N, CA, C and O of each residue as an XYZ file, in Angstrom:
756
protein
N     -61.319    -23.564     43.683
C     -62.442    -23.993     44.473
C     -61.979    -24.159     45.913
O     -60.971    -24.812     46.182
N     -62.721    -23.566     46.825
C     -62.417    -23.669     48.242
C     -63.555    -24.341     48.981
O     -64.694    -24.365     48.515
N     -63.230    -24.884     50.136
C     -64.229    -25.386     51.064
C     -64.167    -24.436     52.247
O     -63.187    -24.417     52.993
N     -65.220    -23.647     52.413
C     -65.256    -22.638     53.469
C     -66.128    -23.189     54.594
O     -67.318    -23.445     54.407
N     -65.525    -23.363     55.750
C     -66.213    -23.948     56.893
C     -66.622    -22.884     57.895
O     -65.816    -22.033     58.273
N     -67.883    -22.933     58.327
C     -68.318    -22.147     59.473
C     -68.430    -23.113     60.629
O     -69.324    -23.959     60.669
N     -67.498    -22.976     61.584
C     -67.440    -23.919     62.703
C     -68.546    -23.635     63.713
O     -69.219    -22.607     63.638
N     -68.727    -24.550     64.651
C     -69.720    -24.369     65.721
C     -69.420    -23.117     66.543
O     -70.328    -22.471     67.066
N     -68.130    -22.784     66.648
C     -67.716    -21.594     67.400
C     -67.801    -20.342     66.543
O     -67.376    -19.265     66.962
N     -68.354    -20.485     65.333
C     -68.558    -19.390     64.377
C     -67.254    -18.846     63.790
O     -67.194    -17.692     63.364
N     -66.202    -19.689     63.770
C     -64.984    -19.332     63.060
C     -65.181    -19.643     61.577
O     -66.012    -20.472     61.207
N     -64.412    -18.971     60.751
C     -64.414    -19.241     59.316
C     -63.064    -19.867     58.977
O     -62.024    -19.243     59.185
N     -63.072    -21.084     58.460
C     -61.857    -21.812     58.126
C     -61.949    -22.226     56.665
O     -62.969    -22.766     56.237
N     -60.894    -21.979     55.898
C     -60.874    -22.392     54.488
C     -60.009    -23.636     54.343
O     -58.847    -23.656     54.750
N     -60.596    -24.664     53.760
C     -59.868    -25.898     53.480
C     -59.555    -25.923     51.980
O     -60.379    -25.495     51.172
N     -58.394    -26.411     51.610
C     -58.047    -26.440     50.179
C     -58.811    -27.525     49.430
O     -59.314    -28.474     50.031
N     -58.889    -27.373     48.115
C     -59.602    -28.367     47.311
C     -58.902    -29.719     47.324
O     -59.538    -30.728     47.019
N     -57.616    -29.779     47.667
C     -56.922    -31.073     47.757
C     -57.433    -31.910     48.922
O     -57.191    -33.116     48.979
N     -58.141    -31.271     49.854
C     -58.702    -32.029     50.977
C     -60.026    -32.693     50.604
O     -60.536    -33.515     51.366
N     -60.591    -32.352     49.445
C     -61.909    -32.835     49.053
C     -61.860    -34.272     48.558
O     -61.098    -34.596     47.647
N     -62.668    -35.126     49.156
C     -62.855    -36.503     48.700
C     -64.330    -36.693     48.398
O     -65.170    -36.616     49.295
N     -64.643    -36.939     47.140
C     -66.049    -37.087     46.745
C     -66.327    -38.376     45.988
O     -67.457    -38.608     45.556
N     -65.305    -39.226     45.820
C     -65.464    -40.419     44.982
C     -65.380    -41.731     45.754
O     -65.186    -42.785     45.149
N     -65.522    -41.689     47.077
C     -65.488    -42.895     47.902
C     -64.179    -43.663     47.831
O     -64.162    -44.877     48.033
N     -63.091    -42.977     47.548
C     -61.782    -43.626     47.575
C     -61.337    -43.742     49.030
O     -61.691    -42.891     49.846
N     -60.565    -44.781     49.375
C     -60.092    -44.912     50.756
C     -59.231    -43.714     51.169
O     -58.523    -43.126     50.351
N     -59.310    -43.373     52.448
C     -58.489    -42.311     53.009
C     -57.280    -42.985     53.651
O     -57.424    -43.712     54.634
N     -56.094    -42.747     53.100
C     -54.866    -43.311     53.651
C     -54.219    -42.265     54.555
O     -53.874    -41.172     54.104
N     -54.059    -42.606     55.831
C     -53.482    -41.672     56.799
C     -51.986    -41.496     56.535
O     -51.255    -42.469     56.348
N     -51.550    -40.240     56.523
C     -50.132    -39.955     56.401
C     -49.411    -40.423     57.668
O     -50.038    -40.633     58.706
N     -48.112    -40.581     57.573
C     -47.315    -41.110     58.680
C     -47.460    -40.290     59.959
O     -47.456    -40.855     61.053
N     -47.585    -38.979     59.843
C     -47.672    -38.109     61.025
C     -49.044    -38.152     61.694
O     -49.196    -37.671     62.817
N     -50.042    -38.719     61.022
C     -51.402    -38.750     61.571
C     -51.523    -39.910     62.557
O     -51.347    -41.073     62.193
N     -51.825    -39.573     63.809
C     -51.990    -40.582     64.857
C     -53.440    -40.998     65.032
O     -53.729    -42.024     65.646
N     -54.344    -40.202     64.494
C     -55.768    -40.497     64.576
C     -56.555    -39.387     63.915
O     -55.987    -38.384     63.482
N     -57.857    -39.564     63.837
C     -58.734    -38.561     63.237
C     -59.874    -38.216     64.192
O     -60.393    -39.068     64.914
N     -60.243    -36.944     64.169
C     -61.482    -36.480     64.761
C     -62.428    -36.221     63.597
O     -61.979    -35.988     62.475
N     -63.728    -36.257     63.851
C     -64.685    -35.993     62.779
C     -65.668    -34.918     63.200
O     -65.991    -34.778     64.380
N     -66.137    -34.166     62.225
C     -67.200    -33.187     62.435
C     -68.196    -33.348     61.285
O     -67.826    -33.168     60.125
N     -69.439    -33.680     61.584
C     -70.454    -33.762     60.536
C     -70.823    -32.355     60.063
O     -70.863    -31.412     60.853
N     -71.092    -32.232     58.771
C     -71.428    -30.929     58.194
C     -72.587    -31.044     57.217
O     -72.804    -32.084     56.596
N     -73.317    -29.958     57.099
C     -74.242    -29.741     56.002
C     -73.496    -28.778     55.081
O     -72.982    -27.762     55.549
N     -73.424    -29.075     53.781
C     -72.694    -28.187     52.881
C     -73.538    -27.828     51.665
O     -74.408    -28.587     51.238
N     -73.253    -26.643     51.121
C     -73.949    -26.165     49.928
C     -72.929    -25.793     48.864
O     -71.791    -25.429     49.162
N     -73.369    -25.896     47.606
C     -72.516    -25.492     46.472
C     -72.913    -24.079     46.057
O     -74.090    -23.789     45.839
N     -71.923    -23.215     45.953
C     -72.141    -21.824     45.556
C     -72.290    -21.760     44.033
O     -71.475    -22.324     43.303
N     -73.332    -21.072     43.558
C     -73.591    -20.981     42.115
C     -73.460    -19.553     41.589
O     -73.621    -19.314     40.392
N     -73.169    -18.602     42.480
C     -73.045    -17.201     42.085
C     -72.003    -16.559     43.000
O     -72.076    -16.707     44.220
N     -71.048    -15.856     42.427
C     -69.987    -15.224     43.218
C     -70.552    -14.087     44.056
O     -71.480    -13.393     43.642
N     -69.974    -13.907     45.250
C     -70.444    -12.824     46.094
C     -69.557    -12.574     47.294
O     -68.751    -13.420     47.682
N     -69.718    -11.399     47.873
C     -69.007    -10.981     49.090
C     -69.999    -10.179     49.920
O     -70.797     -9.423     49.367
N     -69.958    -10.333     51.233
C     -70.867     -9.628     52.148
C     -72.329     -9.822     51.739
O     -73.066     -8.854     51.557
N     -72.730    -11.066     51.599
C     -74.085    -11.408     51.158
C     -75.050    -11.288     52.340
O     -74.816    -11.877     53.395
N     -76.111    -10.542     52.168
C     -77.132    -10.412     53.211
C     -77.927    -11.709     53.299
O     -78.150    -12.378     52.290
N     -78.353    -12.062     54.514
C     -79.116    -13.298     54.718
C     -80.334    -13.383     53.802
O     -80.642    -14.455     53.281
N     -81.023    -12.271     53.604
C     -82.254    -12.311     52.810
C     -82.003    -12.604     51.331
O     -82.933    -12.962     50.608
N     -80.746    -12.456     50.869
C     -80.421    -12.745     49.470
C     -79.620    -14.038     49.308
O     -79.318    -14.431     48.182
N     -79.275    -14.700     50.401
C     -78.388    -15.867     50.347
C     -78.932    -17.009     49.496
O     -78.155    -17.760     48.907
N     -80.255    -17.151     49.422
C     -80.831    -18.254     48.635
C     -80.474    -18.166     47.155
O     -80.537    -19.167     46.442
N     -80.106    -16.997     46.696
C     -79.716    -16.808     45.292
C     -78.301    -17.306     44.999
O     -77.913    -17.406     43.835
N     -77.533    -17.616     46.034
C     -76.117    -17.907     45.877
C     -75.756    -19.387     45.959
O     -74.592    -19.735     45.765
N     -76.711    -20.266     46.239
C     -76.410    -21.700     46.246
C     -77.511    -22.454     45.518
O     -78.663    -22.021     45.481
N     -77.136    -23.590     44.939
C     -78.102    -24.345     44.141
C     -78.266    -25.802     44.549
O     -79.096    -26.509     43.978
N     -77.486    -26.268     45.533
C     -77.570    -27.667     45.932
C     -76.921    -27.854     47.296
O     -76.145    -27.011     47.744
N     -77.247    -28.975     47.958
C     -76.678    -29.267     49.273
C     -76.541    -30.769     49.477
O     -77.074    -31.567     48.706
N     -75.825    -31.138     50.517
C     -75.727    -32.516     50.987
C     -75.120    -32.486     52.384
O     -74.814    -31.416     52.910
N     -74.950    -33.644     52.974
C     -74.292    -33.786     54.267
C     -72.996    -34.549     54.071
O     -72.901    -35.393     53.180
N     -71.999    -34.264     54.890
C     -70.720    -34.950     54.796
C     -69.999    -34.933     56.137
O     -70.570    -34.592     57.173
N     -68.728    -35.311     56.083
C     -67.883    -35.406     57.272
C     -66.546    -34.726     56.979
O     -65.955    -34.920     55.917
N     -66.085    -33.930     57.935
C     -64.745    -33.354     57.846
C     -63.863    -34.066     58.856
O     -64.211    -34.176     60.032
N     -62.722    -34.547     58.390
C     -61.759    -35.206     59.262
C     -60.653    -34.221     59.622
O     -60.184    -33.463     58.772
N     -60.247    -34.237     60.866
C     -59.096    -33.452     61.320
C     -58.100    -34.432     61.906
O     -58.439    -35.225     62.785
N     -56.872    -34.378     61.420
C     -55.856    -35.309     61.882
C     -55.272    -34.912     63.223
O     -54.992    -33.740     63.473
N     -55.091    -35.905     64.083
C     -54.311    -35.683     65.302
C     -52.878    -36.024     64.920
O     -52.558    -37.179     64.638
N     -52.027    -35.020     64.915
C     -50.703    -35.142     64.324
C     -49.595    -35.291     65.353
O     -49.680    -34.778     66.469
N     -48.560    -36.004     64.947
C     -47.304    -36.056     65.687
C     -46.274    -35.442     64.754
O     -45.821    -36.077     63.802
N     -45.914    -34.213     65.038
C     -44.991    -33.492     64.176
C     -43.703    -33.172     64.919
O     -43.677    -33.135     66.149
N     -42.648    -32.943     64.173
C     -41.370    -32.563     64.773
C     -41.442    -31.184     65.399
O     -42.370    -30.420     65.135
N     -40.469    -30.873     66.222
C     -40.452    -29.594     66.929
C     -40.389    -28.395     66.001
O     -40.892    -27.329     66.353
N     -39.794    -28.532     64.840
C     -39.616    -27.413     63.920
C     -40.772    -27.233     62.948
O     -40.674    -26.412     62.035
N     -41.845    -27.960     63.111
C     -42.921    -27.921     62.120
C     -43.999    -26.886     62.428
O     -44.943    -26.753     61.650
N     -43.893    -26.158     63.521
C     -44.925    -25.181     63.869
C     -46.125    -25.875     64.487
O     -46.027    -27.023     64.919
N     -47.243    -25.196     64.530
C     -48.429    -25.798     65.141
C     -49.098    -26.741     64.155
O     -49.049    -26.539     62.941
N     -49.709    -27.750     64.691
C     -50.385    -28.723     63.846
C     -51.829    -28.376     63.558
O     -52.459    -29.014     62.715
N     -52.373    -27.371     64.245
C     -53.802    -27.060     64.093
C     -54.161    -26.713     62.658
O     -55.146    -27.229     62.130
N     -53.387    -25.853     62.020
C     -53.724    -25.474     60.653
C     -53.483    -26.616     59.680
O     -54.214    -26.755     58.700
N     -52.481    -27.427     59.932
C     -52.172    -28.553     59.057
C     -53.229    -29.641     59.186
O     -53.561    -30.289     58.194
N     -53.762    -29.855     60.377
C     -54.690    -30.961     60.600
C     -55.976    -30.828     59.785
O     -56.627    -31.832     59.498
N     -56.353    -29.602     59.409
C     -57.553    -29.385     58.593
C     -57.261    -29.329     57.095
O     -58.179    -29.151     56.295
N     -56.018    -29.475     56.713
C     -55.633    -29.361     55.301
C     -55.184    -30.686     54.696
O     -54.741    -30.714     53.548
N     -55.286    -31.762     55.427
C     -54.803    -33.046     54.942
C     -55.566    -33.489     53.697
O     -56.773    -33.274     53.582
N     -54.845    -34.108     52.775
C     -55.469    -34.619     51.555
C     -56.606    -35.577     51.895
O     -56.492    -36.398     52.804
N     -57.699    -35.459     51.153
C     -58.863    -36.355     51.234
C     -59.519    -36.365     52.615
O     -60.102    -37.375     53.010
N     -59.433    -35.264     53.349
C     -60.012    -35.215     54.694
C     -61.373    -34.512     54.737
O     -61.981    -34.409     55.803
N     -61.846    -34.034     53.603
C     -63.177    -33.416     53.512
C     -64.062    -34.348     52.690
O     -64.045    -34.299     51.460
N     -64.817    -35.176     53.352
C     -65.647    -36.166     52.664
C     -67.008    -35.527     52.414
O     -67.918    -35.601     53.240
N     -67.114    -34.899     51.249
C     -68.295    -34.143     50.839
C     -68.798    -34.753     49.538
O     -68.315    -34.407     48.459
N     -69.763    -35.660     49.635
C     -70.143    -36.493     48.492
C     -71.061    -35.815     47.479
O     -71.777    -34.863     47.788
N     -71.012    -36.337     46.278
C     -71.979    -36.056     45.225
C     -72.794    -37.319     45.066
O     -72.252    -38.379     45.378
N     -74.015    -37.325     44.622
C     -74.746    -36.201     44.064
C     -75.238    -35.269     45.169
O     -75.225    -35.598     46.355
N     -75.666    -34.106     44.728
C     -76.206    -33.105     45.632
C     -77.732    -33.085     45.499
O     -78.298    -33.576     44.521
N     -78.371    -32.508     46.504
C     -79.829    -32.444     46.538
C     -80.308    -31.022     46.286
O     -79.603    -30.055     46.575
N     -81.509    -30.909     45.746
C     -82.130    -29.620     45.509
C     -82.407    -28.942     46.863
O     -82.863    -29.605     47.795
N     -82.139    -27.644     46.982
C     -82.364    -26.951     48.259
C     -83.798    -27.045     48.781
O     -84.017    -26.869     49.980
N     -84.756    -27.311     47.940
C     -86.144    -27.428     48.392
C     -86.301    -28.572     49.397
O     -87.204    -28.545     50.233
N     -85.418    -29.582     49.318
C     -85.462    -30.725     50.234
C     -85.167    -30.279     51.671
O     -85.615    -30.924     52.619
N     -84.421    -29.187     51.838
C     -84.142    -28.668     53.184
C     -85.413    -28.285     53.929
O     -85.433    -28.267     55.160
N     -86.457    -27.982     53.199
C     -87.719    -27.590     53.825
C     -88.530    -28.798     54.296
O     -89.508    -28.644     55.026
N     -88.122    -30.003     53.877
C     -88.787    -31.235     54.289
C     -88.511    -31.461     55.780
O     -87.351    -31.515     56.191
N     -89.552    -31.590     56.579
C     -89.393    -31.769     58.021
C     -88.936    -33.178     58.391
O     -88.377    -33.382     59.468
N     -89.164    -34.136     57.524
C     -88.884    -35.538     57.830
C     -87.590    -35.987     57.145
O     -87.603    -36.852     56.270
N     -86.487    -35.389     57.554
C     -85.202    -35.734     56.937
C     -84.179    -36.015     58.026
O     -84.238    -35.423     59.104
N     -83.245    -36.910     57.752
C     -82.185    -37.172     58.716
C     -80.928    -37.638     57.999
O     -80.981    -38.316     56.973
N     -79.791    -37.249     58.578
C     -78.473    -37.675     58.120
C     -77.922    -38.621     59.176
O     -77.936    -38.307     60.366
N     -77.435    -39.786     58.738
C     -76.878    -40.779     59.651
C     -75.435    -41.054     59.223
O     -75.157    -41.336     58.057
N     -74.526    -40.964     60.197
C     -73.116    -41.293     59.969
C     -72.803    -42.560     60.744
O     -73.073    -42.648     61.942
N     -72.230    -43.545     60.052
C     -71.926    -44.828     60.683
C     -70.432    -45.117     60.626
O     -69.749    -44.780     59.659
N     -69.945    -45.748     61.685
C     -68.571    -46.227     61.757
C     -68.629    -47.730     61.984
O     -69.221    -48.197     62.957
N     -68.017    -48.479     61.086
C     -68.004    -49.945     61.182
C     -69.406    -50.513     61.385
O     -69.595    -51.442     62.171
N     -70.390    -49.954     60.676
C     -71.748    -50.468     60.700
C     -72.607    -50.004     61.863
O     -73.774    -50.386     61.950
N     -72.057    -49.183     62.767
C     -72.823    -48.697     63.920
C     -73.069    -47.198     63.789
O     -72.192    -46.451     63.357
N     -74.258    -46.771     64.163
C     -74.590    -45.342     64.116
C     -73.684    -44.570     65.071
O     -73.654    -44.844     66.271
N     -72.952    -43.611     64.530
C     -72.048    -42.773     65.318
C     -72.667    -41.408     65.560
O     -72.451    -40.799     66.608
N     -73.436    -40.925     64.591
C     -74.029    -39.593     64.687
C     -75.316    -39.575     63.861
O     -75.344    -40.062     62.731
N     -76.372    -39.013     64.429
C     -77.647    -38.855     63.711
C     -78.062    -37.400     63.844
O     -78.063    -36.841     64.940
N     -78.413    -36.792     62.717
C     -78.839    -35.398     62.712
C     -80.184    -35.293     62.026
O     -80.345    -35.721     60.883
N     -81.144    -34.727     62.722
C     -82.462    -34.477     62.149
C     -82.660    -32.977     62.170
O     -82.978    -32.399     63.209
N     -82.476    -32.362     61.052
C     -82.611    -30.913     60.998
C     -81.980    -30.348     59.744
O     -81.855    -31.021     58.721
N     -81.593    -29.112     59.853
C     -81.052    -28.400     58.705
C     -82.166    -27.609     58.053
O     -83.147    -28.184     57.579
N     -82.022    -26.304     58.027
C     -83.047    -25.444     57.450
C     -82.415    -24.450     56.492
O     -81.221    -24.167     56.589
N     -83.200    -23.922     55.572
C     -82.662    -22.872     54.698
C     -82.141    -21.684     55.514
O     -81.143    -21.069     55.137
N     -82.800    -21.359     56.615
C     -82.381    -20.210     57.427
C     -80.977    -20.396     57.993
O     -80.196    -19.445     58.006
N     -80.636    -21.598     58.462
C     -79.287    -21.816     58.994
C     -78.244    -21.718     57.876
O     -77.129    -21.253     58.112
N     -78.596    -22.151     56.665
C     -77.694    -22.028     55.522
C     -77.506    -20.562     55.162
O     -76.381    -20.121     54.926
N     -78.586    -19.808     55.119
C     -78.511    -18.389     54.752
C     -77.657    -17.618     55.758
O     -76.868    -16.754     55.376
N     -77.814    -17.928     57.022
C     -77.023    -17.260     58.066
C     -75.532    -17.584     57.889
O     -74.689    -16.693     57.982
N     -75.214    -18.848     57.637
C     -73.815    -19.256     57.456
C     -73.196    -18.586     56.231
O     -72.061    -18.113     56.291
N     -73.931    -18.543     55.122
C     -73.420    -17.890     53.912
C     -73.154    -16.416     54.197
O     -72.124    -15.882     53.786
N     -74.058    -15.767     54.885
C     -73.878    -14.361     55.227
C     -72.642    -14.161     56.106
O     -71.853    -13.245     55.874
N     -72.477    -15.021     57.117
C     -71.342    -14.886     58.037
C     -70.004    -15.109     57.346
O     -69.085    -14.308     57.515
N     -69.878    -16.193     56.564
C     -68.577    -16.462     55.941
C     -68.280    -15.484     54.809
O     -67.121    -15.138     54.582
N     -69.313    -15.035     54.095
C     -69.067    -14.101     52.986
C     -68.688    -12.711     53.476
O     -68.209    -11.894     52.690
N     -68.892    -12.426     54.752
C     -68.425    -11.150     55.300
C     -66.913    -11.169     55.493
O     -66.293    -10.120     55.668
N     -66.316    -12.372     55.461
C     -64.869    -12.517     55.652
C     -64.136    -12.994     54.405
O     -62.979    -12.637     54.185
N     -64.816    -13.805     53.585
C     -64.185    -14.461     52.441
C     -65.062    -14.272     51.205
O     -66.280    -14.431     51.280
N     -64.460    -13.938     50.087
C     -65.211    -13.867     48.830
C     -65.575    -15.281     48.399
O     -64.725    -16.172     48.390
N     -66.825    -15.483     48.046
C     -67.275    -16.789     47.569
C     -67.316    -16.775     46.047
O     -67.774    -15.813     45.430
N     -66.827    -17.864     45.453
C     -66.806    -17.984     44.002
C     -67.677    -19.145     43.564
O     -68.006    -20.024     44.361
N     -68.042    -19.142     42.309
C     -68.823    -20.237     41.746
C     -68.048    -21.534     41.928
O     -66.867    -21.614     41.591
N     -68.721    -22.546     42.463
C     -68.098    -23.847     42.682
C     -67.564    -24.052     44.085
O     -67.286    -25.187     44.471
N     -67.410    -22.975     44.868
C     -66.990    -23.132     46.261
C     -68.047    -23.912     47.027
O     -69.220    -23.932     46.653
N     -67.616    -24.546     48.093
C     -68.533    -25.239     48.985
C     -68.503    -24.542     50.337
O     -67.431    -24.273     50.878
N     -69.674    -24.250     50.881
C     -69.778    -23.683     52.225
C     -70.299    -24.793     53.121
O     -71.400    -25.302     52.915
N     -69.496    -25.171     54.125
C     -69.844    -26.248     55.045
C     -70.192    -25.663     56.411
O     -69.523    -24.753     56.901
N     -71.239    -26.195     57.010
C     -71.699    -25.749     58.326
C     -71.500    -26.904     59.292
O     -72.117    -27.960     59.152
N     -70.637    -26.696     60.269
C     -70.346    -27.730     61.255
C     -71.572    -27.962     62.131
O     -72.097    -27.021     62.725
N     -72.029    -29.211     62.215
C     -73.221    -29.562     62.979
C     -72.899    -29.973     64.408
O     -73.768    -29.949     65.279
N     -71.650    -30.351     64.644
C     -71.180    -30.775     65.960
C     -69.695    -30.460     66.027
O     -69.002    -30.569     65.016
N     -69.203    -30.081     67.165
C     -67.765    -29.861     67.320
C     -67.032    -31.171     67.059
O     -67.588    -32.244     67.292
N     -65.785    -31.099     66.576
C     -65.044    -32.334     66.289
C     -64.977    -33.275     67.486
O     -64.758    -32.849     68.621
N     -65.169    -34.561     67.211
C     -65.135    -35.614     68.230
C     -64.201    -36.724     67.746
O     -64.052    -36.908     66.538
N     -63.572    -37.463     68.653
C     -62.669    -38.547     68.240
C     -63.390    -39.593     67.387
O     -64.529    -39.969     67.661
N     -62.697    -40.046     66.355
C     -63.259    -41.063     65.459
C     -62.450    -42.347     65.504
O     -62.998    -43.427     65.727
N     -61.127    -42.227     65.289
C     -60.296    -43.423     65.228
C     -58.842    -43.054     65.526
O     -58.471    -41.880     65.551
N     -58.035    -44.087     65.750
C     -56.607    -43.869     65.988
C     -55.798    -44.902     65.212
O     -56.349    -45.848     64.649
N     -54.513    -44.709     65.194
C     -53.620    -45.588     64.435
C     -53.773    -47.044     64.867
O     -53.583    -47.944     64.049
N     -54.103    -47.290     66.103
C     -54.258    -48.673     66.588
C     -55.469    -49.377     65.951
O     -55.558    -50.605     65.983
N     -56.397    -48.604     65.375
C     -57.562    -49.204     64.717
C     -57.211    -49.869     63.391
O     -57.966    -50.715     62.912
N     -56.093    -49.507     62.795
C     -55.593    -50.059     61.533
C     -56.478    -49.704     60.344
O     -55.986    -49.134     59.370
N     -57.775    -50.026     60.394
C     -58.686    -49.775     59.278
C     -60.113    -49.713     59.813
O     -60.537    -50.591     60.565
N     -60.860    -48.666     59.421
C     -62.271    -48.594     59.793
C     -63.092    -48.210     58.563
O     -62.598    -47.544     57.653
N     -64.331    -48.635     58.553
C     -65.234    -48.245     57.475
C     -66.141    -47.128     57.984
O     -66.566    -47.132     59.139
N     -66.432    -46.170     57.100
C     -67.347    -45.086     57.439
C     -68.383    -44.969     56.319
O     -68.107    -45.257     55.154
N     -69.577    -44.539     56.712
C     -70.679    -44.489     55.755
C     -71.621    -43.364     56.142
O     -71.855    -43.120     57.326
N     -72.164    -42.676     55.139
C     -73.157    -41.642     55.366
C     -74.436    -41.977     54.633
O     -74.415    -42.574     53.556
N     -75.559    -41.584     55.231
C     -76.868    -41.872     54.654
C     -77.776    -40.664     54.866
O     -77.858    -40.118     55.966
N     -78.453    -40.257     53.799
C     -79.415    -39.162     53.897
C     -80.711    -39.582     53.227
O     -80.701    -40.090     52.106
N     -81.813    -39.373     53.908
C     -83.143    -39.774     53.425
C     -83.180    -41.251     53.053
O     -83.841    -41.636     52.089
N     -82.467    -42.083     53.823
C     -82.458    -43.521     53.585
C     -81.577    -43.975     52.446
O     -81.537    -45.167     52.144
N     -80.857    -43.051     51.794
C     -79.972    -43.399     50.683
C     -78.515    -43.196     51.081
O     -78.170    -42.199     51.714
N     -77.669    -44.141     50.708
C     -76.241    -44.004     50.973
C     -75.669    -42.849     50.169
O     -75.878    -42.767     48.958
N     -74.947    -41.955     50.837
C     -74.325    -40.822     50.142
C     -72.815    -41.003     50.017
O     -72.211    -40.519     49.059
N     -72.200    -41.696     50.976
C     -70.785    -42.050     50.854
C     -70.516    -43.309     51.653
O     -71.217    -43.622     52.616
N     -69.487    -44.022     51.231
C     -69.041    -45.230     51.910
C     -67.581    -45.437     51.558
O     -67.240    -45.626     50.390
N     -66.726    -45.403     52.554
C     -65.295    -45.548     52.299
C     -64.610    -46.099     53.530
O     -65.267    -46.462     54.505
N     -63.280    -46.161     53.486
C     -62.493    -46.659     54.604
C     -61.397    -45.670     54.945
O     -60.921    -44.926     54.088
N     -61.005    -45.674     56.207
C     -59.816    -44.966     56.658
C     -58.789    -46.034     56.984
O     -59.039    -46.925     57.797
N     -57.629    -45.937     56.342
C     -56.605    -46.960     56.469
C     -55.330    -46.337     57.027
O     -54.832    -45.345     56.495
N     -54.805    -46.923     58.103
C     -53.554    -46.435     58.707
C     -52.380    -47.251     58.210
O     -51.241    -46.997     58.602
């Protein structure tokens, strides 16, 4: 199972399944992590394998969606460790993509919003998300990567922004969709 991200810059990035956190367990920062940036995402679960999927057929390839947060670590690595960019997106438990998932028909509801909170304060609010944007993303990433049953395709809603640093020690984060809590956890340094 992969997490395939279509970034705001239209890059395709694959995150490993070890980065997936779906059970509201605390995120413990590794020693090299000096802080985290966050990017809110709308994600869908793939229910049919495919490659080079045309936009007009994309609705056949996913069966559920939700909103989540992707964390990217700001790393302090030794000189011999190579670049940190690829490592920062692969950290364990850095893809907070919660269950349960919602039926795709809910995407057509005009009165929907995703709210991301940090320490009880609204950090990001998104009102949108359409089947068309999902279909376009599935088409774009499947032109580069084969999608398998169970993969998650995430669409970045905002470029990564600073969230917290090691000096924060511990912060709480929470997501809410349609007035219901979808995730609630802590980042602990």
